C-alpha positions, -999 to 999 in steps of 0.1 A, spaced: 21 -353 -442 8 -329 -467 -25 -339 -466 -25 -331 -429 -10 -297 -435 -43 -292 -454 -66 -305 -426 -48 -280 -401 -49 -245 -421 -90 -240 -423 -87 -245 -380 -56 -220 -383 -79 -190 -405 -113 -190 -382 -89 -187 -350 -73 -155 -370 -109 -141 -381 -123 -148 -347 -91 -130 -327 -95 -96 -351 -138 -97 -343 -132 -102 -312 -106 -72 -310 -133 -48 -335 -154 -55 -307 -138 -45 -281 -124 -12 -295 -161 -2 -307 -176 -11 -270 -147 10 -256 -150 41 -283 -189 39 -273 -180 41 -234 -161 72 -242 -187 94 -257 -211 80 -231 -183 92 -200 -175 123 -219 -201 147 -225 -198 174 -256 -186 203 -241 -210 229 -233 -214 254 -262 -221 287 -239 -189 305 -226 -206 315 -190 -234 310 -168 -251 343 -147 -265 328 -114 -294 344 -96 -308 317 -65 -338 342 -59 -369 348 -86 -394 364 -66 -388 384 -34 -412 401 -9 -399 431 6 -412 459 23 -413 497 22 -376 513 24 -360 481 23 -332 467 8 -325 432 -11 -296 420 -14 -284 392 -35 -251 371 -44 -249 370 -82 -222 341 -96 -207 344 -129 -193 314 -141 -165 308 -170 -175 277 -188 -144 283 -210 -107 285 -209 -102 321 -221 -111 354 -204 -150 364 -210 -160 394 -212 -199 395 -196 -214 427 -201 -247 438 -178 -279 455 -186 -312 459 -159 -342 471 -172 -375 477 -161 -363 496 -126 -398 515 -113 -389 551 -107 -371 562 -76 -357 527 -69 -316 520 -69 -310 486 -84 -273 477 -90 -246 448 -100 -219 460 -74 -186 449 -66 -184 433 -33 -155 449 -17 -154 481 -17 -190 485 -34 -194 500 -65 -214 498 -92 -208 474 -117 -217 472 -158 -188 450 -171 -177 419 -157 -143 399 -165 -141 366 -156 -111 345 -157 -105 308 -176 -107 278 -160 -94 247 -171 -102 208 -176 -114 201 -141 -123 235 -128 -141 271 -139 -136 301 -127 -163 325 -113 -169 361 -103 -196 372 -75 -214 402 -75 -236 418 -50 -270 425 -73 -290 447 -48 -326 468 -49 -333 499 -25 -368 501 -20 -381 538 -16 -409 547 14 -433 556 -14 -437 526 -35 -466 513 -36 -474 476 -26 -476 459 -55 -455 433 -81 -424 452 -98 -407 434 -124 -374 435 -132 -348 423 -162 -314 412 -159 -294 407 -195 -260 390 -192 -243 387 -225 -207 381 -237 -194 412 -252 -174 383 -280 -201 355 -283 -238 349 -283 -247 333 -246 -268 358 -238 -289 348 -202 -322 373 -194 -338 364 -160 -362 386 -146 -370 395 -111 -403 395 -90 -405 426 -67 -435 419 -41 -437 452 -20 -453 451 14 -463 481 34 -453 455 60 -415 454 67 -401 426 67 -376 409 93 -341 405 85 -311 388 92 -299 405 120 -266 416 136 -237 421 110 -199 430 116 -173 437 97 -134 452 94 -123 468 67 -85 466 78 -85 434 95 -50 427 102 -26 456 117 9 450 127 35 468 151 62 461 172 53 433 207 47 462 236 29 486 217 -6 497 210 -29 490 179 -58 511 167 -87 488 146 -119 499 133 -151 477 130 -182 483 114 -214 467 135 -248 470 112 -284 461 122 -303 449 96 -333 445 115 -365 465 111 -361 473 154 -334 491 171 -311 463 191 -288 468 226 -257 451 211 -233 443 235 -193 431 220 -167 411 236 -129 401 223 -115 368 226 -76 375 228 -48 357 240 -39 357 281 -22 390 292 -35 412 265 -62 438 268 -86 453 242 -113 482 249 -141 496 227 -147 528 218 -171 549 198 -151 561 167 -152 600 181 -150 593 223 -125 581 243 -150 564 271 -149 528 271 -181 506 266 -189 472 263 -220 473 250 -239 501 220 -280 504 207 -276 502 171 -314 518 156 -333 500 132 -311 490 97 -288 514 109 -251 511 118 -218 514 140 -189 522 135 -167 514 166 -125 512 180 -110 484 191 -76 493 210 -55 469 217 -26 468 244 1 439 232 24 426 257 59 444 258 76 399 260 47 387 229 65 366 203 69 381 167 43 367 154 7 364 139 -21 368 169 -60 366 159 -89 383 183 -118 374 182 -149 398 183 -182 388 190 -219 409 188 -248 394 207 -285 412 205 -309 392 218 -306 355 194 -289 374 166 -254 371 171 -215 378 147 -182 371 144 -151 387 127 -116 384 132 -88 408 131 -59 403 136 -23 417 155 10 409 133 41 413 159 76 418 144 89 415 180 114 436 197 152 438 196 162 446 238 203 444 239 222 438 268 260 447 276 283 438 307 311 419 318 312 383 338 317 402 371 290 429 367 312 456 369 325 479 341 362 485 349 390 465 346 426 469 351 455 463 324 494 462 325 506 487 298 527 469 276 509 440 281 480 430 261 449 418 288 424 399 285 387 404 296 357 388 292 318 405 288 288 388 280 260 406 255 221 391 257 188 397 235 160 403 263 137 411 237 118 392 216 127 390 174 165 382 167 192 408 169 209 403 134 246 410 124 257 425 153 300 440 157 319 456 177 336 488 181 353 508 207 364 549 211 398 544 228 425 565 244 445 573 221 448 557 187 480 535 200 457 515 218 445 480 204 413 461 209 402 431 197 371 412 195 367 372 194 344 367 179 343 407 163 305 400 148 278 376 160 251 363 133 220 363 150 221 367 190 181 351 192 158 359 222 169 349 254 204 335 241 232 349 256 267 348 242 299 355 256 328 379 243 366 380 248 378 418 245 420 421 239 433 455 251 470 469 250 475 495 262 516 512 250 538 503 272 544 536 278 512 548 291 512 568 326 497 547 351 463 560 355 423 559 348 412 559 310 384 556 298 372 532 270 335 535 252 322 495 238 296 498 212 276 465 202 254 474 172 234 460 145 212 473 119 181 467 143 195 483 178 228 494 190 240 496 227 269 517 245 293 510 276 317 527 292 346 513 307 371 526 333 408 511 326 430 512 352 468 514 337 495 501 358 532 497 344 558 463 346 576 460 376 609 465 362 597 505 354 587 506 391 617 503 402 636 525 378 609 550 388 619 543 429 654 550 420 657 581 392 634 598 425 657 586 447 686 597 424 670 633 426 665 633 461 698 624 472 714 644 446 693 674 460 709 670 493 742 669 478 736 700 467 723 716 503 748 703 522 773 719 500 753 750 499 752 750 533 789 743 543 794 776 522 
C-alpha cells in the first residue's frame, strides 16, 4: 500500500503543474489582447477640423466652410482661435452659427467613454473686388488655453478674376415656430438667398394642411406673390401669412416651404402650434330658455352644456343670479372637471321658489364659467301658487265681494 501511494504522487504533482501553467498562459494572452483592443488614450485634448485647405474663389466673393472643434476629454476645454496673414481689406473670421457673430474663443463640453462633444463654427472669408489674382495663404491657430494641444493650419485662397459658380439658393426662417389659437392668422418671415453670380427668378410654394390658406408677400408690401426675382448674391425677406381654420385641433402643424429657381431648389419647414379654442354652448333640452315652477315646491329642470371648440374646457362651474336671496338653486353635478371638444353633458338644475312667492314671471341668469371661457343665459321662470292657495284666494275674493254687496244693500235701504 505504501509503495502504491509513492508511485501516484509524482503524477498528481505533474497534473497540478500543468493546470497552473495553462492558467498563467491564459491570463497573459488575455492581458495582451486587452492591450491590443484598447488603444492608449489620446494625449490631445481637442481636434480642429477644417475640411478645405485649398480654395478657389473669385474677386468679391465669399468662401464659407464649417469648422468643427472636438473635445477628446471628459472635461470642458476652452480653445482660443487666432487668424494670421489676413490680406489687407479681407474680412476673415470664425463665426457662431445662430446668430452669427465673430468668435475668438470657444468652450466645448466634455464627453464620456463612448462619445465626444463638439462645437461647429463657421469660417468665412470675404474677398474684396479689387483683390489681384493670386494665391493668398492664411494661417489659423487653435490652442488649448490650459493645455499643450495646439493646431496650426494653413488655408490657401486662389483668387481669380472670374466669378466662381456657387451653391444656388438658400431658404431659412429666424422664427420657425409660432403659437396661436385656432382660427387665427399667423405671420412668419423667411429669408431667401441667391448664392449664385446671376439673377434668379424664383418661385415659392407652400404645402399646408387641407383647408389652410398660405400667402406670400414682400416684407414691406401687401400684394400677394408667387415668385420673385433675386439679384446675384442677393437676398430677400418675405412675409408668410397663414390662416388657420377655427375647427383645427390643438396640436403642432408643419408647413413646408419650397423655393425653386431653374435647377436649384431650397426647402424649409415652419411650424404652427395651435392651442385650440373653447366655445361653450348652453341651453335646455326643450330648446327654450323658460320654465314653470310651483312656489314652495322644488322643481327640477334639465339643461345641457357642450364644447363646440377644439380645446378642452376645464373646471367648469355654475352660478345663478336669483330673483331673491330666498330662492334656492342647486346643480347636479355642480362642477365638471373637463369638457372635451364635441362633448355634451346634461346638468340638472333644481329651483325652489319660496312658498309665498307671488305668481308671475321672474328672470334668472345662469352662468357657466371656467378659467378659459364664460357663458351666460337668461331663464324666464313662471311661478304659480299651489291649488289650495288658489282656492283660498278665490274664497277671500268672494268674501270681499259679498261684504261689499251687503254694505251697498243696507245703504240703499236707508
